[in-house]
N, C-alpha and C positions, 0 to 999 in steps of 0.2 A: 212883760208881754202886752202888746197892744191889740191883739186879736179880740174882737168884740162879738157879742151875741148876734148883732145884725149881719156881720160878715158870714157867719155860718148859716144863718137863716136864709141868706140869699143863695146858698149853694144849690138849693133845689131848683130855683128859677134859672140858675146858671147852667145846670145840667140840661134843662129843657131847651134853653137858648142854644147850647152847644149842639144838641141834636137837631134843632130846627135848621141850623146851617148846613146839615148833611142830608136833608130830606130828598134831594135830587138823586142820591145814590140808592134810595130805597123805594124807587118806583119801578114796577115791572109792567109788562104788557097787560096783565090781568089783575094785579093787586097793588095797593099802596101799603107797604109794610113798615113805614117809619115808626108807627106806634109800637109794633113788636120790637123794633130795634131799641127804642128807648126803654121798654120793659126789660129786655135782655141785659142792657147796660145796668139798670137798677139792680137786677138780680145778681150780677157779678160784683156789684159794690156793697151788697149786704153782707151779713155777719160771717161767722166762722163755720157755719154748716156747709156741707158740700153744695157747690153752686151748680146743681143740675136743675133741669126743668121742673122736676117734682117739687123741689124746695122753692123755686122761683114762683110757682103757682100758689104756694102757701104764703108768700111774703109780699109779692109785687101787686099793687092795686090793679084791678081790671085784667089781670093776666089770665091766660087760658093755656093749658098744657098743649092742646092740639094746635093752636095758633102759633105758639112758640116753636113747636116741633116742625111745622111747615116752614116757618121763617128760617130755621137753621138748616133743615135738610132738603128742602125742595124749592124754595123761592129763589128766582134767578135775579136777585138784586146785584148791584154793581160793586162787587167785592174789591176789584182792582182800583176802582175809583176811590173807595174808602182808604185803601193803602196809600194811594198817591196823596190824598188829603192829609193823612197822618204824617207822611214824610215832609210835606210842605210845612205843616204846622210845627213839627219838631225843629225844622231848619229855622223857622222864624223865632221860635222860643229860645232855643239853646244852641243853634248852629254857630260853629266857630271854625273858620278855616285854619287857624293857627293851633288850636288845642282840642278841637273835636276829633273823635276817633270812631271808626266803624269796627265792628267785631263779628266774626263768624263764630257761631256756637250751635250746639244741638242739645236736644233733650229727649229722653225716652219716656214713653207713657205705657205702663203695664196694661195688658189686655188679656181677658180670658178668651179662649177659643182662637179660631184662625179666620174669622169672617170680617173683622174690621179692616178697612183698607190699609194695606202695607204691613199688616201684622205678621210677624214670624219670630222665631227665636234668633235674637241678635243682641249685640252689646247694648246695654242700657246704661249710659253714663250716669244717669241720675242715681242709680243704685249700685253702680260699679260692678256689674256682672252681666252674663248672658241670660236673657229671659225672654218670655213671649211679650213682645211690645211693638208699638209704633215708634218711629223716630222722626222728629221734626228738626229741620235745619232752620236757624233763625239768624237775622241780621239785627244787631243792636247798635245804638249810638250812645256815646258818653262824652261829657265834657265836665271835667272836675268831678263833683259828686252827683251831678244831674245825669240821669240815664233813662233810656226807654228802648223797647224793642220796636222795630219799624218794618219788618217784613218776615215772611215765613214760607217754607216749602215742606211738604211731607216727603220723606224719602221712600220711594217705591222700589223695593228690592227687585232684582232681575226676575226672580221667580214669579213675582206679581206682574211686572211690566210685560212679561211674555205669556201671560195666562188670560186669554180672551174671555173665559167664563167668569173668572173673579173680577176682571176689569168691568165687565158689563154689570155684574151684580152690585158693585160698589159705585158705579157711575163715573169711572175714570175716563176723562175726555180722550177722544181718539188721537189727538195731537200729542198727548203725553207719552214720551218714550223714557227708557231707562237712562238715568243720569246718576253719577256718583254724588256723594254728599258735597264734595269740593266743587263739582260742576254746578250744583244747585246754589252754592254760596256765591260763585262767580256770576251766575245769572242775576242774583239779587244785587250784587255790587254794580253790575252794568246798569241796572234800572236806576239806582240812586244817583249814579254819575250822570245819566241822561236827564234826571230831574233836578240836577244842580245842588244836591245836598252837599254842604261844605264840610270837608274833613281834612285832617293832616296826615293820618296814617290808618292802617288797617291792622287789627290785632286778631290773634287766633290761638287756639290751644294746641296741644301736642299732635292731635290727630291730623290737623291741617298742616301744622308746622313741619311734619316729617314727610311731606309730599313735594319732592323737588319740582315737579312740573308746575304745581300751583305757584310756588315761589318764583319760578322762572317767568310765568305768565305776568305776575305782578311787576317783576323787574322790567319786563319788556314794555309794560305800560307806564313805567316810571312812577309806580305807586309805592310809597314807603310802607313797609310792614314791620311788625314785631311779632315773632312767632315763638310760642313755647316749644321746647324740644325735649326729647327724653335725655336722661343723664348719660346714656351710652352713645350719643351722637358723636361722631368722630370729626376732628378738625385738624388742620395744619396751622401752626403758628406762622410759618413762612411758606410761601408757595413753592412746592417742589417742581423741578424741571420735568417736562413731559415731552414725549417724542413718539413718532411712529417707528416701532422697532424694525430692524432689518430682518428679512427672511433668512431663516437658518436653513441652509441647504438649498437644493434646487427644486425640491418637491413642495407641493402645497401651494395654496393661494398667497398672493402678495399681501402682507399685513397692511391694513389701512387705518386701523383705529389707534388713537393715541393712548399711551400708557405712561405711568410714572416711571422715570428712568431708574434703573437698578442702582441701589446705593443711596438713594435719597431717603430722607427721614420718613419714618412711619407716622401716620396720623394718630392723634391721641384722643381718647374719650374725654368728654368735657368734665366728667366727675373726677377723673384723674388729674386733669389740668387744674381744677379747682383746689386740689390738695397741695399743689405746688406753689400757690400764691401766698406770700407772706402776709401776715396781719397788717403790717405797716402800709401795704399797697391798697388795702380796702378802705373805701371812702364811706363815711357815715352819712346816710341820707335820710331825711324826713319823708315818711310815706303819707300819713294822713292822721287826722284827729279821730278818736273814737269816744264813746261815752265815758270810758274809764281813764284813758290816757292817750298820749301821743304814741304813734307807731313809727319806729325807725328801722333801718336795715343797714347792712354792710353791702357795698356794691363795688364790683370791678367790671370795667368794660374793656375788652381786648379786641384788636383787629386780627381776624383769623380767616382761613380759607376752608369752608365746610366741604366734606367729602360728598361729591355727587357722581354717582355711577363710577366710583373708584378713581375719580379725577378731582383736582381742586376746583371748587366752585368759585364764584366771584368773591373778592375780599368783602367781608361782612363784619358787623359788630357781634361779638359774643358777650352777652350780659349775664353775669353770674350774681345772684342776689341771695344773701344769707339773711333770712328774716329772724326776728328775735324769738320766734317760737321754735327755732331749730330747723325749719324747712329751708332747703336750698332749691332755687329755681334757676333754670337755664333758658335763655332766649337768644334767637338770632334776629338781626335787623339789617336791612340794606340802607339804613339811614346814612347820609354822607359822612365821609371820614372826619370832617371838622365838627361833627355834632357834639355839643357839650354833654358832660355826664349828667347834669341835672335834667336835661331834655330827655336823655335816654331813660332816666329814672322815672320821669313822668309817663313816658310811653310804657315802660315796664309795668307800672302799677295800674294802668287804666283798665286792665281786664277785670280787676276786682269789682268795678262798678257794673260791668255787664253781668257778673255773677249775682250781684245784688238785684239787678233788673229781673233776673229769673226768679229770685226769691220773692220779689214784689208780685210778679205775674202768677206764681203758684200759690204763695201764701195769702195774698190779699185779693186776688181776682179769679181764682179757680181755674187756672190754665189747664190743669190735669183732671178736672172734674166732669168733663163732657161725657155724654152717653150716646154718641152717634157712631155709626159704622161706615157711612159713605164718604166719598171724596168731598162732596159739597159741604156736608155737615162739619167735617174737620176744619176745612178752610174758613167757613163762616164763623165757627166758634173762635178760632185763633184770631181772626180779624177783629171780632168784637172784644176780645181780651186786649189786643193792642190799642183799640179805640178807647177802652176804659182806662188803660194805662196813660194814654195821652191826656185824658180829662184830669186824672190825678196829678199829672205833671203841671197842668195849667193852674189848678188850685194851689198846688205846692208853691209855685213861683209867685202867685198872687199874694199868698198869706205869709210867706217866709219873712218878708220885710217887717211884718208885725209880730212874728213869732220865730225868731232866728233858729231855735232848736227844733222846729217842727220837722217831722219825718213824713214819708209817704204813708206809713202805717197810721200815723196820727190823722192824716187827711181822710183816709178810708174809714177810720173809726168815727170821725165826725159825721161823715155821710151816712154811715149806718144808723146813727141816732136821728138825724134830721130828715132823711128821706121818709116819705109816708109809707106806712105798712098796711097790708091788706087785712081786713077783718073777715075771717073765714067762718061761715055758718056751719052748724053741725051737719046739715044736709050736704053741703059742698065737701066737707071732710069725708063723709061716708062715700061719696062718689069718687073721690081721689083714692081712697083705700080699695074700693072695688076695682078701679082701673088698674092699680098696682097688682092686685091679685090675678086679674086676667092676664096681665103681662107675664107674671111669674109662671102661670099655668101654661101659657103659650111657649115660653122659653123651655119649660120642663119637657113638654111634648116634643118640641123640636130637638132637644138634646137626646131624648130616648130614641127618636126616629133615626138620628144620625148614628147612634151607637148600636142600633139593632141591624144595620145594614151588614150583609155578609162581607167578610174581608176578602 
């Protein structure tokens, strides 16, 4: 390893220079909040404690809880400008038109009560169950093992979108209307296309992969996708004949909708199709290196016609992957018919790196540790997490040539050691405890007041 003490000592000045290049985004009509932006980034890069503003005040030099709270929840700094800068920098660092991929994914954030923006009982993929939570839809970028998240949207359920009282309480902008998660994902995709982010395909999990209208939209724009699908998805191996049936009898309206001709073969569930494939037809494909061993899989790629509204959809690739851990995965892709199996395997495996990007964001940067309720606070926190993720990527790329086995976690741990820490006096500590007690008492009174209202 050729990484030296001077390299890591320079990380502090590099973080400051990184933020100095962003100062224009943190100027408002009344305040200049670039200092708080740097402090918030430092707080996200510190240790394993929850990365909330209380802990930031304890660890980040010159930080103040009230100033950080204002920065996150009230200050009107240029969040979209920061997102644009993140996307441009990711494009410069790892953008690749041949191997880069964009990915739709979401994450749930458990919340107590019903007052945080967008909170309701809904499916929380992070925990695999329905619970009281917020849901964020994210757009990630991956090329080989390099990955980063580059945009975000909070999902606002219809019950929230159509409730003017709750919207006003949480500061939801007037122009925000109800959109499905898939519509939010397409919004983000349109933005990165406008900004020229280079990519070769779009990946998505089962939730998005089983929405035909979304796939049709991507097909109409000639965007290559690879979509995870449930194992009960039905496909035809050969396209059945379809026709508009003749009217039976003289009564009733004239049929106009196409149907599969009687006597044609029935579609088959992909899990049943997988059972029919002999072992000799499965190709052994290398996936990636891990710390312990190489990972391989068995792969079969078939041309099929997925069922769409009980009719055959466009001819597509069905990718069936048997991982060595026993898991079987199914995916559909509109990649051209002459696509090589190694290319389809590369596409198939790219989602793993976006899952790792979420692990980076949650485990290293406190993505889920925020304690804000409003629209602005949620978006500001997530923007700062994505910004901190970009800085980790910059250092990772810079140092990896000197330390080939370096990980994102290693980079974050180095920063935890070299970044300056705040020295808290006893008086400051008592003031923090007093403020926390006042907040608890206020929350307790508010809780009792809500529960005492007559039903």
